[in-house]
N, C-alpha and C positions, 0 to 999 in steps of 0.2 A: 504493500500500500504506500501511496505517496503522502497520505495524510499523517500528521503528527498525532497518532492515537495508539493506545495500548489495545491491541486486538483481543487480548484475553478478557477485556471488559465488555465485549460485544456478545450478546445472545441472539441467535437467529431462531425464530419460532416458525415451525413448519407444520401447519395443521394438515392432516391427511385423512382421507376416506377413500379406500380402494385405489391406491396409487402404486401398486406393486410394479407396474410397468415403467414408472418414471422416477421413483424415489431414489434409486441407486445412483442414477446419473445426476439428479439434483444435488445429492450429497457430495458426489465427486467434484462437481463444478463449484460448489460452495467452498469445499476444502482447497481447491486450486486457487481461488481468488481471495479467500479469507481464512487462510490456514492459521490456526491458533485460537480462533473464536470457538464458542460453544454452540453446537447445533442441537436443537431440541425438537424431535419429531413427536407431535401429539397425535396418536392414533385414535381416531374417533370411532372405535368399534368397526373397523374395516371388515368386510366379509371375505377378503382375499388374503394374500400373504404379505401385505404391506409391513406389518410389524416384524415378520421374520426377515424380510429383505433389509429393512432399516437396521435391525440389530446385527445382521451378518456383515454389514458394511464396516462396523467398528468405528464409525465416524460421528455418531450421534448418541445423545441421551434419548431414550425412548420412554414416553409416558403413555401407558395404555389405559384409556378411559374405560371405566366399568360399564358405562351406558353411553349411548349415542347422544351427545349434547348439541350437535350442530356446529356450524363454523364459529358462532359467537362464543359458545362455551369452550370450544377447543382453543380458540385464540386467547381467551381470558385465562385459561389454565396455563398457557405458555407465558403470558405476561406476569402472572403471579409467581411462576417459577423464576423468571428473570429478576423480578423485584426482590423476592425473598432470598435470592442467592447473591445479591449485591452487585448486579451488573449495572454499568453506567449507561449503556446504550442497548436498545433492542431493535431488531428488524423482523418484519413479518414477510414471509417468503412462501408462496404456494408450493405444494408438493407435486403439482401436475406438470412441471417443466416449462410453464409459460413465461416465468420470469427469468431474466438473464443475470447470472451472478456477476458478470463483468461490469454491470451497472451499479453495483453496491457502493463503490467508492464515491461515485457522483451523488448518490442518494444521501450518503453520510456527510458529505462536505459542508452543506449549510448548517447542519447540527453541530459538527465539530467546531466550526467557525462562529458558533453562537448567533447565527443569523435566523435560525428557526428552531422551534421545539419539535415539530413533526414535518417530515417530508413525504410526499406522495409521488410515486412513479406514475407518470401520466402517458397514456397512449395518444393523447389528443393535442398536446402542445405542438407536436410535429406529426401531422397526419400522413406524411409521405412515405412512411415505412412501418413495417410491423403488422402483426395480426390485429384486426379491428373488431372481432366478434361478429355475431349475427345482426341482421338488420333490425329485428325486433328488440334485441338487447341494446342496440345503439339508440333506438328511440327512448328506451327507459333511461339510458345514460344521459341523454339530452334533457329529459324531464328533471332528473336529479340535479343536473348542472344548473338549471334555471332556478329551481326551488331552493336548493341549498345555498346558492350564491345570494339570493334575496334574504334568506334567514340569517346568514352570518356576515353579510356585507363584504364578501370576498369572492372573486370569480375562481371557482375550482372546476377544472375541465373534466377530471376523471374521478368522480366520487365513488365509483365502484371498484377502483383499483385495490388489489390486495397486497401490493408491493409498497411497504411503508417502513419508515425508520423513526425512532423515538429517542428523545433525550431522557435523562433520569426523571425529571419532573413529570413529563408526559407518561412515562412508564409507571411511575408511582400512582398517578391519577387513574390511569386506565386499568391497572391491576385491580382496582376496587370498583371502577365505574363502567367498565367496558360493556357495551350492549350484548346481552346474552342470547339474542334471537338469531335466526338464520339470516345470512347476508347482511351483516351489521355495518358494512363500510360506509354507506351514506349517512347512517345515524351517527357513526363515530365522528364524521366530519362536522356535523352540527354540534354534537356534544363538545368537541374540542374548541370550535369557533366561539360558541356561546360562553365558554369558560376561559376565554382570553388566551388560548395557546396560539402561538405564531405558526401558521401553516405555510408550506412552500411546496410547489410542484416542480418536478424535474422531468424533462422529456425522456422517457425510457421505452424502447420498443418491446413488444410482447410477442412471443412465439405461439404457434398453435400448440394444443395439448400434445405432450410427448407420448401419451398412451391413455387408455381408459376413456370414459365418456363423462360428460357433464351430468351433475346430479339432478338437473331440472330440464323439462322440455318446454316447448313454446307456451302451452297453456299454463304451466306452473310459473313461467316467467311473468305473466300478467298478474297472477295471484300474488306472487312474492313482491312485485313492484308496488301493488296497492298496499300490501301489508307493511312494507318498509316505509312507504310514504306516510302512513298513519303513525308509525313509530317516530319518524322524523319530526312530525308536527307536535307529538307529545313531548319530545325532547326540547323543542323550541319554546314550549309553554312553561317549562320548569325554570325556576330561578337559578342563576349561576351559583355554583358552590365554591368556585375558586375566584379570589380577588385578583385584580390587576397587580 
């Protein structure tokens, strides 16, 4: 790394559900670009061999959840692990191979330089490259972009991105307050913005899934979009718990 940072203070949280085809390469790539950091795989009751593949790699701590909590519960488990074990920085990195480990340094840079509390890897700051998801999901992304930006007074282009980095204050806050429902990323943006955390986006390309299939279909996408929109508005109505 070119940044002046103690890599051992970084915890990379990797929520997984049925990612046996991709998790080994994900861990190899992370170790290549962030060797010395701690990688924590949160196995959310996968029905395949995700946990066995992750453990066999020898490159990650593996937490095997006793029941399926969904992405929100899995991520919060990782955040609690990072906070309780004294890490200074946390990264959220999907286990499906869509995020690129070589972009991590760029994601960490604004945080290390104290210009932001949370950085988000965005597919849409530069639309000329990378995987862009389905047309239906892009419509949902545009809706969240408009609503969330109005709610927090900051234009966030990729509210659904799961590629994020956190400083210690944001880690401490989210370990307790992280949204526990499915697909919590848009809700997280509003929660952070309403509580005066400094958000920053970095243009990062996203690849197609390395293996497996998405956990939701087109009809479920509409359902979850409405569900998350409701959660977003509920967060916006709550008073901030963190002072400036």
